[in-house]
PAZASE-857296 format. One record per residue: residue in three letters; x, y, z of N, C-alpha, C in turn. Coordinates in steps of 0.1 Angstrom, whole numbers, plus 2048, in hexadecimal, padded with zeros to 3 digits. Layout:
N
AlaXYZXYZXYZ ...
***
This chain:
467
Met401D50CDA3FBD4DCCD3F4D59CC5 Phe3F7D58CB93F1D62CB13E1D64CB0 Ala3DBD6ECAF3CDD6DCAE3C9D67CA0 Asn3D1D6AC963CFD68C853DBD67C80 Val3D8D64C723E4D60C6A3DDD63C5C Leu3E7D6DC533E6D6BC473EDD62C3F Ile3E7D5AC353F0D50C2D3F0D55C21 Ala3FED57C1F401D5BC10405D50C07 Asn3FBD46C043FED3CBFD3EFD39BF8 Arg3EED2BBF33E2D26BEC3E2D18BED Gly3D8D11BE73D9D03BE63D9CFBBF2 Glu3DFCEDBF33DDCE6BFF3E5CECC09 Ile3F2CF3C073FCCF7C143F1D03C1A Ala3E7D0AC113DFD15C1B3D5D09C20 Cys3CFD03C1E3C6CF8C233CBCF3C30 Arg3D8CEFC2E3E1CE8C393E0CF0C45 Ile3E6CFEC423E9D08C4E3DCD0DC52 Ile3D2D10C4B3C2D10C503C0D07C5B Arg3C1CF9C583BFCF0C613C6CF3C6F Thr3D2CF4C6C3DACF5C7C3D3D03C82 Ala3D3D0FC7C3D0D1AC803C3D1AC88 Arg3B9D13C823ADD11C873AED0BC93 Arg3B5D01C953B8CF8CA33BDCFFCAB Leu3C6D0BCA93CDD15CB33C3D21CB4 Met3B7D20CAF3ADD2ACB13B1D3ACAC Met3B9D34C9F3BDD43C993B5D45C8D Arg3B1D51C8B3AAD55C813B1D55C73 Thr3ABD4FC6A3B5D4AC5B3B1D57C52 Ile3BAD5CC4C3B7D69C413C0D64C32 Ala3B8D61C2A3BBD59C1F3BBD66C11 Ile3C7D65C093C7D6EBFD3C6D65BF3 His3C3D6ABE53BFD62BDB3C2D6BBCF Thr3C3D66BC43C5D6DBB83B7D6BBB0 Pro3B4D72BA43A8D6FB9E3A7D60B9A Ala3B5D5AB963B4D4EB8F3B1D44B9A Asp3B3D47BA83AFD3CBB23A2D44BB8 Arg398D4ABB138DD4CBB9384D40BBB Gly37FD3FBC8376D33BCC37ED27BCD Ala38BD27BCD392D1CBD238ED17BDF Leu393D08BE0390D03BED397D0CBFB Phe3A2D0EBF83A7D14C053A0D22C09 Thr39AD28BFF393D35BFF385D34C06 Arg37FD27C05374D24C0A376D1EC19 Leu383D1BC1E383D16C2C388D1FC33 Ala38ED2AC2E391D37C34387D41C3C Asp38AD48C47382D4FC4F381D5DC43 Glu389D61C4138AD6EC38392D6DC2D Val38ED71C24394D71C15395D7EC0F His3A0D81C083A3D8DC023AAD87BF5 Glu3A5D8EBE83A8D8EBD93B5D97BD6 Ile3BED91BD13CCD99BD03D0D97BBE Gly3D7DA1BBB3DBD9FBAE3D3DA0BA2 Asp3D7D9FB973D1D9AB893D5D8DB82 Gly3CBD88B813CFD7BB783D1D70B83 Ala3E0D6CB813E5D62B893F2D64B94 Asn3F4D70B91402D75B98404D7BBA4 Gly3FAD7DBAC3F7D82BBA400D7DBC2 Tyr401D71BC240AD69BCE417D70BD2 Leu41CD74BC442AD7ABC242DD86BC6 Asp421D8FBCA421DA1BCC424DA1BDB Gly430D9FBDE433DA2BEE42FDB0BF4 Glu430DBABED42CDC6BF141DDC8BF4 Ala415DC2BE9405DC2BEB402DB7BF6 Ile409DADBF7405DA5C03407DA8C11 Val412DB0C13414DB8C2140BDC0C22 Ala406DCCC163FFDD5C1B3F1DCFC1F Leu3EEDC5C193DFDBCC1A3E1DB8C2C Ala3ECDB2C2D3ECDABC3A3EADB7C45 Arg3F3DC3C423F0DCFC4A3E0DD2C4B Lys3DCDD3C413CDDD7C403C4DCEC47 Ala3C7DC0C443BEDB7C4C3BEDB5C5A Gly3CADBCC603CDDBAC6B3D4DAEC71 Ala3DCDA7C683E2D99C6B3EDD9AC75 Glu3EFD92C7E3F8D92C88404D8DC83 Cys403D81C7C40FD78C7540BD77C67 Leu414D72C60411D6EC4F41BD60C4F His413D57C48419D4AC47419D47C36 Pro425D46C3442AD48C25427D3AC1F Gly424D2CC26424D20C1F430D1DC18 Tyr430D17C0E43BD16C0343CD1ABF5 Gly446D1CBF1447D20BE4443D30BE4 Phe440D38BD943DD45BD9447D4BBE2 Leu443D56BE844ED5DBF4452D56BFE Ser450D4AC01456D43C10463D44C10 Glu46CD43C0747BD47C08481D54C06 Asn479D5FC0347BD6CBFF47FD75C0B Ala48BD76C0F48FD7FC1C48AD8BC1A Glu48BD94C0E484DA2C0C473DA1C14 Phe46ED98C0F45FD97C1045FD94C21 Ala467D8CC27466D8AC3646CD97C3D Glu473D9FC38477DAAC3D46CDB4C3C Ala465DB4C30459DBDC2E44EDBAC38 Cys44BDAFC39442DABC45446DB2C53 Ala455DADC57459DB6C64455DC3C63 Arg45CDCDC5B456DDAC57449DE0C5B Ala43FDD4C58431DD8C5842BDD3C65 Gly432DCEC7042EDC9C7B428DBBC79 Val42BDB5C71422DA6C6E42ED9BC71 Val429D91C78437D87C7A437D80C6D Phe442D7CC6A445D73C5F445D66C63 Val43ED5BC61441D4BC6744BD44C5E Gly457D47C62460D43C5A46ED46C61 Pro479D42C58488D45C5F48BD55C5F Pro493D58C66499D65C634A0D69C55 Pro49CD75C4F4A0D79C444B0D75C43 Gly4B8D77C4B4C5D75C4A4CAD65C46 Ala4C2D5CC4F4C3D4EC4D4C0D49C3E Met4B3D54C394B1D4FC2C4B9D52C20 Arg4C0D5CC214CCD61C1B4D9D58C1E Ala4DCD52C284E7D4AC2A4E5D3FC23 Met4D9D39C224D9D2CC1D4D0D2CC0E Gly4CED37C0A4C8D3BBFC4CED3ABF0 Leu4DAD3ABF04E6D37BE64EBD2DBE9 Lys4EFD23BDE4F6D15BE1505D16BE6 Asn50BD22BDE516D22BDF51AD28BEE Ser515D32BF3514D36C02512D2EC0A Ala507D27C08502D1DC1150BD12C14 Lys513D0CC0A51ED04C0C52BD07C10 Ala52ED13C0F538D1CC18536D19C25 Leu52BD1DC29524D1DC38526D12C3D Met522D07C34520CF9C3A530CF3C3D Gln539CF7C33545CF4C3454CCF8C40 Lys548D04C4454ED0CC4F548D06C5A Ala53ACFFC59535CFAC6653BCE9C68 Gly540CE6C5E545CD8C6053ACCEC5A Val532CD5C53529CCCC4A530CC5C40 Pro52FCBAC3C537CB4C31529CBAC23 Val534CBEC1A52CCC3C0B533CB8C00 Val52BCB9BF4530CB4BE853DCB8BE5 Pro547CB1BE1557CB6BDB550CBFBCC Gly556CCCBCF554CD5BC0559CE0BC1 Tyr556CEBBB7558CF9BBB54BD03BBD His54CD0BBCA542D12BCF545D1FBCC Gly551D22BC5557D32BC854CD3BBBD Asp554D47BBD54FD52BB4555D53BA8 Asn55ED4BBA4564D50B9655DD45B8E Gln555D4FB8254AD49B7C551D49B6D Asn55ED4DB69561D4BB5D565D39B57 Pro55CD39B4A55BD2CB46566D23B44 Lys56FD28B4257DD23B3F582D1DB4C Phe580D23B58582D1FB6757AD14B6A Leu56DD17B66566D0DB6B568CFEB66 Arg569D02B58570CF4B4F578CEEB58 Glu583CF4B5C590CEFB6258ECEBB6F Lys584CF1B7857ECEAB84577CDCB83 Ala570CDEB76568CCEB76570CC5B72 Tyr57BCC7B68588CBDB6858ECB7B74 Glu591CC0B7D595CC0B8958ECB6B94 Ile582CB7B93577CB2B9B576CA3B94 Gly576CA3B88574C96B82565C91B7E Tyr564C8FB71558C8EB6E551C7EB71 Pro542C7EB7453BC87B7053AC92B78 Val534C9EB77532CABB7F523CAFB7E Leu521CB9B85514CBFB85517CCEB85 Val510CD6B7B50ECE4B78502CE8B82 Lys503CEEB894F7CF3B904F5D01B96 Ala4E9D07B914E8D16B954EAD17BA1 Ile4F1D21BA64F1D25BB44E4D29BBA Ala4DCD2FBB34CFD33BB74C3D2EBB5 Gly4C8D1DBB14BFD15BAA4B3D0CBB6 Gly4ADD07BAE4A6CFCBB3499CF4BAB Gly496CEBBAF48DCE1BA4496CDCB99 Gly4A3CDBB9A4A8CD7B904AACE0B85 Arg4A7CEFB824A8CF5B7B4B7CFDB7B Gly4BDCFDB714CAD02B714D4CFBB74 Met4D1CEAB744DACE0B784DCCD8B6A Arg4E9CD5B694EDCC9B5E4FACC1B60 Arg4F5CB4B5D4FFCABB5F50ACABB53 Val516CAAB57520CAAB4C526C9FB4E Asp528C94B4552EC86B4653FC88B3E Ala541C91B3754CC92B2F551C9FB2F His560CA3B2D565CB1B2C560CB5B22 Met55ECB1B15559CB6B0854BCBCB09 Glu544CB6B13537CBCB13536CC7B1D Phe53FCCCB2453DCD4B2E539CE3B2A Asp541CE6B2053CCF6B1B52FCF4B19 Gly52ACEEB0F51BCEDB0E511CEDB15 Gln513CE3B2150BCE4B2C50BCEAB38 Leu516CF4B37519D00B3F511D0BB3A Glu512D0FB2B509D17B264FBD15B28 Ser4F7D0BB284E9D08B284E4D09B37 Ala4EDD03B3E4E8D08B4E4EBD14B52 Ile4F1D1EB4F4F1D2BB514E5D31B4A Arg4E4D2FB3F4D8D35B3A4C8D32B40 Glu4C6D24B434BBD21B4B4BCD28B58 Ala4C4D2BB5F4C8D30B6B4C4D3DB6C Gln4CAD44B5F4C5D52B5F4B7D56B5C Ala4B1D4EB554A4D4EB5049BD4AB5D Ala49DD42B64499D3CB6E498D48B7C Phe4A4D47B7F4A5D50B8C4ABD5CB8B Gly4AFD62B7F4B6D6EB7F4C4D6FB84 Asp4CCD65B854D8D60B884DED57B81 Gly4E8D5BB794EED4DB704FAD47B76 Arg4FDD4BB8350BD47B88507D37B8E Val511D30B8A511D21B8D51ED1CB96 Leu51BD11B9C528D0BBA3529CFCB9D Ile531CF5B9E536CE9B99536CDFBA5 Glu531CD3BA2531CC8BAF535CBDBA7 Lys53ACB2BAF53DCA4BAC52FC9DBAB Tyr52BC99BA051FC90B9F51FC83BA5 Ile515C81BAF516C73BB650DC6BBAC Val513C60BA950DC57B9E500C50BA4 Ser4FEC4BBB04F1C46BB24EAC4CBC1 Pro4E7C56BC04E4C5FBCC4D6C5CBD1 Arg4D8C5BBDE4CBC5DBE54C6C6DBEA His4BAC71BE94B8C7FBEF4B2C7EBFC Ile4BAC7FC094B5C7EC134B5C8CC1D Glu4A9C90C244ABC9DC284A7C9DC34 Leu4AACA3C3F4A7CA5C4D4A2CB3C51 Gln495CB0C5848BCB9C5F492CC0C68 Val494CCCC6B49BCD3C7448ECDEC7B Phe490CE2C87487CECC8B491CF3C97 Ala490D00C97495D08CA148FD11CA5 Asp493D19CB448BD22CB8495D2FCB8 Thr48FD39CC0494D46CC249DD45CD2 His49CD3BCD74A2D38CE24B0D2ECE0 Gly4B4D2BCD64C1D27CD44BDD16CD3 Asn4B3D10CD34ADD04CCF4ADCFECC4 Cys4B4CF3CBF4B2CEDCB44AECDDCB5 Val4A6CD9CAB4A5CCBCAD4A1CC7C9D His4A3CBAC9D4A0CB2C90494CAAC92 Leu48CCA8C89481CA0C89484C94C7E Phe48FC8DC7E491C82C75490C85C65 Glu492C7CC5F497C7EC4F48BC7AC47 Arg48DC7EC3D483C7AC3248AC76C26 Asp486C6CC1F48EC66C10487C6AC07 Cys48DC73BFF484C79BF548BC77BE8 Ser490C68BE4498C65BD948DC62BCD Leu483C61BD047BC5FBC5475C6BBC0 Gln47DC6DBB447DC7CBAD47AC7AB9D Arg475C83B97475C82B8947BC91B84 Arg483C92B7F48EC9EB7B48FCA6B87 His495CA0B92498CA9B9E48CCADBA6 Gln47DCAAB9F473CABBA546CCA1BAF Lys46ACA2BBB468C9ABC5458C93BC4 Val458C86BC3449C80BBF447C77BC9 Val44CC71BD244CC69BDE454C6CBE9 Glu451C6EBF645AC70C00458C67C0D Glu461C62C1545EC59C1F467C5AC2B Cys462C56C3746BC57C41466C4AC49 Pro471C42C4D47DC44C4D483C41C40 Ala48FC44C40494C40C3149BC31C30 Pro494C2CC28497C1EC264A7C1AC26 Gly4ACC11C2E4B8C0DC2C4C2C16C34 Leu4BCC21C394C7C2BC404CBC26C4D Pro4DBC22C4E4DEC1EC5E4DBC28C67 His4DAC24C734D4C2CC7F4E3C37C80 Glu4F0C32C814FAC3BC804FBC45C74 Thr4F5C41C6A4F7C4FC604EFC57C63 Arg4DDC53C694D4C5AC6B4DAC65C76 Met4E0C61C7D4E6C6AC8A4F0C74C87 Ser4F8C70C7C501C78C784FEC85C6D Met4F1C7FC674EDC89C604E4C92C69 Ala4DEC8EC734D7C96C7C4DEC9FC83 Thr4ECC9BC894F5CA4C8C4F8CB0C82 Ala4FDCADC744FFCB5C6A4F4CC0C67 Ala4E7CB8C684DECC3C634D8CCBC6F Thr4D9CC9C7D4D7CD3C874E1CDCC89 Gly4EFCD8C824FBCDEC834FBCECC7A Ala4F3CE5C6F4F2CEFC614EACFBC65 Ala4DFCF4C6E4D4CFEC6E4D9D0BC7C Leu4DED07C854E5D0FC8B4F1D19C88 Ala4F9D12C7E502D1CC764FBD27C71 Ala4EED24C694E9D2EC634E1D39C6C Gly4E1D34C794D8D3DC804C9D3EC7E Tyr4C8D2FC7C4B9D2CC774AFD2AC80 Val4A3D2EC7F494D2FC8848BD28C81 Gly483D22C88478D1CC81479D0FC79 Ala471D0AC70472CFEC6847AD00C5D Gly486CF6C5B48BCF6C4F48DCE5C4D Thr497CE7C3D499CD7C3C4A7CDAC36 Val4ADCCFC3D4BDCCEC364BFCC2C2C Glu4C4CC7C214C2CBBC184CDCB4C15 Phe4D0CA8C134DFCA2C134DEC98C04 Ile4E6C96BFF4EAC8BBF44F1C80BFB Val4EBC74BFA4F7C6ABFF4F8C60BF5 Asp504C5BBF2509C56BE9508C47BED Ala4FCC42BE54FAC32BE8502C28BE3 Ser509C2BBD9515C24BD5520C1EBDB Arg51EC29BE452AC26BF0525C20BFA Gly518C1DBFC512C18C08509C25C10 Leu506C24C1A4FDC2FC1F505C34C2F Gly50FC30C3051BC33C3D51AC41C3D Pro51CC44C4A51DC52C50527C59C4A Gly531C58C4053CC5EC3B534C60C2A Asp529C5CC27525C5DC1C51AC63C15 Phe518C70C1D50DC79C1B515C88C19 Tyr50CC92C13513C9CC10509CA9C0F Phe50ACB4C164FFCBEC164FDCC3C08 Leu4EFCC3C074EBCC6BF94E6CD7BF8 Glu4DCCD9BFF4D7CE8C034CECE9C0E Met4C9CF4C144BECF5C1D4B1CFBC19 Asn4A8CF6C1B49ACFDC18495D04C23 Thr493D12C22491D19C2C483D1CC31 Arg47CD11C3046CD12C30468D04C35 Leu45AD03C34453CF8C37453CEFC29 Gln455CE2C27456CD9C1C448CD5C18 Val445CD3C0D43FCCAC09439CBEC0E Glu443CB9C0F443CA9C16442CAAC25 His43DCB3C2E43FCB5C3B434CACC42 Pro42ACA6C39420C9EC3E427C92C47 Val433C8FC3E439C7EC4243FC7FC4D Thr445C8CC5144BC8DC60442C8DC6A Glu435C94C6542DC98C72427C89C75 Ala424C7FC6941FC75C69425C6CC73 Val435C6BC7443BC61C7A43EC68C89 Thr43EC75C8B441C7CC97434C7FC9F Gly42AC7FC9941DC83C9E41CC91CA3 Leu424C9CC99424CA7C9F41ECB0C92 Asp41CCBCC96415CC5C8C41FCD1C8C Leu427CD0C7B432CD9C7A42ECE9C7B Val420CE8C74419CF6C73419CFBC81 Glu414CF4C8A414CFBC98420CFEC9F Trp42ACF5C9C437CF9CA243BD05C9A Gln438D08C8D43BD15C88436D22C8B Phe42BD20C8F422D2CC94429D2ECA4 Arg42BD22CAB42ED25CBA43ED2CCB9 Val448D28CB1452D2ECB0454D3DCAB Ala44AD3DCA2448D4CC9B442D54CA9 Ala43DD4FCB1437D57CBB440D59CC6 Gly44CD52CC5456D56CCE458D49CD9 Glu44ED3FCD8452D35CE245ED2BCDF Arg45FD24CEA469D19CE9463D0ECDE Leu46DD03CDA467CFACD745FCF1CDC Pro455CECCD844ECE4CE4452CD5CEA Leu45CCD2CE2465CC7CE5471CC7CE5 Asn47BCBFCEE487CBDCED48BCB3CE5 Gln495CB0CDD49BCA7CD7499C96CD9 Asp49BC95CE8498C88CEC489C83CEF Glu481C8FCEE471C8ECEF46BC8ACE0 Ile472C8ACD6470C89CCA472C7DCC0 Val467C74CC0468C65CBD463C63CB0 Cys469C59CA6463C58C9A462C47C9C Glu44FC48C96449C3DC99445C37C8C Gly449C2BC87442C26C7A449C2BC6E Ser440C2AC63445C2DC5643AC36C4F Ala43EC40C48434C48C44438C4BC32 Ile42FC4CC2B434C50C1D427C55C18 Glu42FC61C0F424C6AC08427C6BBF7 Ala41DC6BBF341DC6CBE4416C74BDF Arg41AC7EBD3415C8BBCE40EC87BC2 Val3FFC8BBC13F6C87BB73F7C95BAE Tyr3F8C94BA23FCCA0B9A3EFC9DB8F Ala3EBCA6B8C3E5CABB7D3EECACB72 Glu3F1CA2B6E3FBCA0B623FBC93B5B Asp402C95B50401C89B4540EC82B45 Pro411C77B4E41AC6FB4E420C69B40 Glu416C68B34416C60B2B41EC6BB1F His41CC78B21422C82B1B428C8CB22 Asn434C86B2743EC8EB3043CC95B3A Phe42FC91B3F42AC96B4C425CA1B4B Leu421CA5B4041ACB4B3D40FCBAB44 Pro40DCC2B4A403CC6B533F7CC4B4D Ser3EBCC1B573DFCBEB503D3CC7B58 Pro3D3CD3B553CACDAB5B3BACD7B58 Gly3AFCDBB603A5CD8B5A39CCD5B69 Arg38ECD5B65383CD2B72384CC7B78 Ile383CC6B85382CB8B8B376CB3B8D Leu372CA9B85361CA6B8435FC9EB90 Ala36AC94B95365C8BB9F373C89BA7 Met372C89BB3381C84BBA37DC7DBC8 Ser388C71BC7385C6ABD4395C68BD5 Leu399C6CBE43A6C67BE33AAC61BF2 Ser3A0C60BF83A1C54C04396C48C03 Gly396C3FC0338CC35C02383C36C0D Glu38AC38C1737FC37C26386C46C2D Glu37CC4FC2F37EC59C35382C58C46 Gly38DC61C47391C5FC53398C51C57 Leu39BC49C4D3A3C3EC4C3B0C40C57 Lys3B2C3AC603BEC39C6A3C8C37C60 Gly3D5C41C633E1C3FC5D3E1C44C4D Val3D4C4CC483D7C51C3E3D0C5FC3D Arg3D9C69C343D8C77C363D9C79C23 Val3CEC85C233CBC8AC173CEC98C18 Asp3D9C9DC133DACADC123D7CB3C04 Thr3CCCBAC043C9CC0BF73C4CCDBF4 Gly3C4CD2BEA3BECE2BEA3B2CDFBE0 Phe3AECD4BDD3A6CD4BD4396CC7BD9 Ala38ACCDBD137FCC2BD237ACC2BC8 Ala371CB7BC536BCB5BB8362CC2BB5 Gly364CC8BAA35CCD3BA2366CDFBA3 Asp370CDCBAA37ECE7BA9386CE5B9C Thr38ECF1B97393CEEB8A3A5CF0B8E Val3ADCE7B8A3BACE6B883BECF2B7E Thr3C4D00B823C6D08B783D6D03B73 Pro3D7D0AB653E4D0AB613EFD16B67 Phe3E9D1CB703F1D25B763FED22B7F Tyr3F8D16B87402D14B94404D05B92 Asp40BD02B9E410CF1B9F406CE7B9B Ala407CDFB963FACD6B923F7CCBB9D Met400CCEBAB3FACC1BB13EECC5BB7 Ile3E5CB8BB73DACB7BBC3D7CB6BCB Ala3DFCA9BCE3E1CA6BDB3EDC9DBE1 Lys3EDC9BBEE3F7C95BF23F3C8ABFA Leu3F5C7DBF53EFC70BFB3FCC6CC08 Ile3F8C6DC14403C69C1E3FCC5DC27 Val405C51C27401C48C3240AC46C3B His407C3EC4640FC3BC5140BC2EC56 Ala414C27C5B413C1AC5D420C14C68 Pro41DC0AC6D427C04C78435C02C6E Thr435BFBC64440BF8C5A440BFFC4E Arg44BBFDC47449C04C38443BFBC30 Ala444BEDC3343CBE5C2C42CBEAC2B Asp428BE9C3A419BEDC3A415BFAC34 Ala420C04C3541DC12C2F41BC11C21 Leu424C0AC18423C07C0B417C01C06 Lys414BF5C10405BEEC0C3F9BF9C0D Ala3FCC02C173EEC0BC193EFC15C0D Leu3FAC1AC0A3FBC25BFD3F8C1EBF3 Asn3FCC11BF03F7C0DBE43E7C0BBE3 Lys3E3C08BED3D2C05BF03CEC14BED Glu3D2C1FBF43CDC2CBF23CCC31BE3 Leu3DBC2CBDA3DAC30BCD3D1C29BC6 Asp3CFC1CBC93C6C14BBF3B6C18BC4 Asp3B0C1EBCE3A5C23BD03A2C33BCB Ala3ADC38BC93AFC46BC63A8C49BB9 Val39FC52BB8398C57BAB399C64BAA Val39CC69B9D39DC7AB9B398C76B8B Ile38AC7EB8A386C7FB79386C8DB78 Gly38CC8FB6A38BC9FB64399C9FB5F Pro3A3CA4B653B2CA5B603BAC96B61 Lys3C3C95B583CAC8BB583D3C8AB66 Thr3D5C80B6B3DFC7FB763EAC73B78 Asn3F3C74B803FEC6DB823FBC61B8C Leu3EEC5FB8F3EAC53B973EFC45B8E Ala3ECC40B843F3C34B7F3FFC35B80 Phe406C41B7D415C3EB7F41CC3CB8B Leu414C43B97416C41BA3412C30BA8 Arg409C2BBA4408C1DBA7411C14BA1 Ala416C19B95420C10B9042FC0EB97 Leu432C1DB9C43EC22BA143CC1ABB0 Met432C1CBB9433C16BC4433C07BC7 Arg430C02BBB431BF0BBC43EBEEBB3 Ser447BF6BB0451BF0BAA45EBE9BB3 Pro461BDEBAE469BD8BB7475BE0BC1 Glu47CBE8BB8486BF1BBE481BF8BC9 Val474C01BC746DC06BD046ABFEBDE Val464BF5BDC461BE9BE646CBE6BF0 Ala477BE2BE8483BE2BF048DBECBF4 Gly487BF7BF348FC03BF749EC07BEF Ser4A0C03BE44ADC00BDB4ACC0ABCE Phe4AAC15BD44A7C22BC74B0C2EBC9 Asp4B0C34BC14B9C40BC04B1C4EBBA Thr4B7C59BB84B1C62BB04ADC61BA4 Gly4B5C59B9C4B4C57B8E4A9C4BB8C Phe4A2C45B9649DC39B9248FC3DB87 Ile488C46B8B47CC48B8447FC4CB74 Asp48AC56B7248CC59B67495C4DB5D Ala498C43B6649FC38B5F494C2EB5B His488C2EB5F47FC26B5E472C29B5B Leu470C33B53463C3AB4F45AC30B48 Ala45FC29B3E456C20B38451C16B3F Arg458C10B45456C05B50448C0BB5A Leu44CC17B5D442C1EB66435C23B5F Gly432C20B5242AC22B4C429C33B47 Ala435C3CB47436C48B4343CC4AB36 Val432C44B2D434C43B1D42AC42B17 Pro427C46B0C419C46B05411C37B06 Gln405C36B08401C29B0A3F6C26B02 Ala3F1C1CAFE3E7C19AF53D8C1CAFF Pro3D0C1DAF93C0C20AFF3BDC15B07 Asp3B9C14B143B5C09B1E3A9C02B14 Ala3AABF7B1139EBF1B0838EBF0B11 Arg391BEFB1F384BEFB29380BFCB26 Ala388C07B29385C16B2837AC19B1D Val381C14B1037AC18B01370C10B00 Leu36CC04B0535FBFEB05354C05B0D 
***
């Protein structure tokens, strides 16, 4: 095992990596920008270095690699976001003699662009959404392809993510305007305006498979996560197992996911995302490859809860050249786990970020409560800055059944207190008590279709609070 690790990230994921590294007796080296001076993860690390000016240092790969060499780091964990899926950064780490805790650069490149990833998946026999994923970007040609596919269709940036560069088109006369809008947004966000055209699945469920591979040719899955509760393609709640998913479909998706990882020459932790056509049922022929995230996911605690495994530890072990700790038949899914993301944002005003100092915070009614986990990068007195993602914490519960997990999560949300920034706690309380969520009968459009019912519209002042 490595003697130390440089963590090229911040916030809750940096705290999360520190927790596992310490258990493995690894010295932790944190980097932070001036904007993150004094943040919780910097207080937890064994060694701390400031990098960059203002808030942008986490994207300076050259400076981070130079600092890793200077600090004597044996390995570098990129967390998620920032440089975690940057193949050039991984190569720079290798040239500097620092082990990158992540997949090979070739696998990142193979799965990084949606069109090449879909082509690779088709070759590997993994089902993909019907559409056009080729190189011809002539607007007239793309319009003809959309007509052939049949409306509604999705225009998607091939280098995209998080819903940027994505437009739904319901009629032929709307296509040109939506295409131009998607290209413009993709160019601004990713420096790449190329798009693909896909058939739009009317009632989609977003279900992803956690996969893990080592350098010895072994690859396993660690079951699925349902990430269908989204707002504008941004995940809000995730759970495992996916409600209502038949065992046969689960196994078919698992086979496709491990096949996808092997086809990409994958090593380490990755997530293969599928879109499932709920309007046709959830049968083994109703799912399609969406994309592969070549890193650890924000929602990985859900998988850890049901399997009892530490995925960050697995990442370190695989990066050190070890074999996977378990074979497929040794990995068991027990109970049900749900994760809800708590954000510093204002749901009543289009979920605008709400930075500010946290005056008081309590996110678990009983410290150490069995089946409850809180991953956070903040404590009372810390400040949520406007420079980074506005997530304050993740509330994760694990229970024998989904009904028990929902009950436990609702209790945690009811007891949760964050004073200072506005938060989405009230929105989450309403969401998790919605009849559709309780029944497990929702799709990716549920939140956006029911914002008023969920309280995500301007509200009159609470009379008790005013008094």
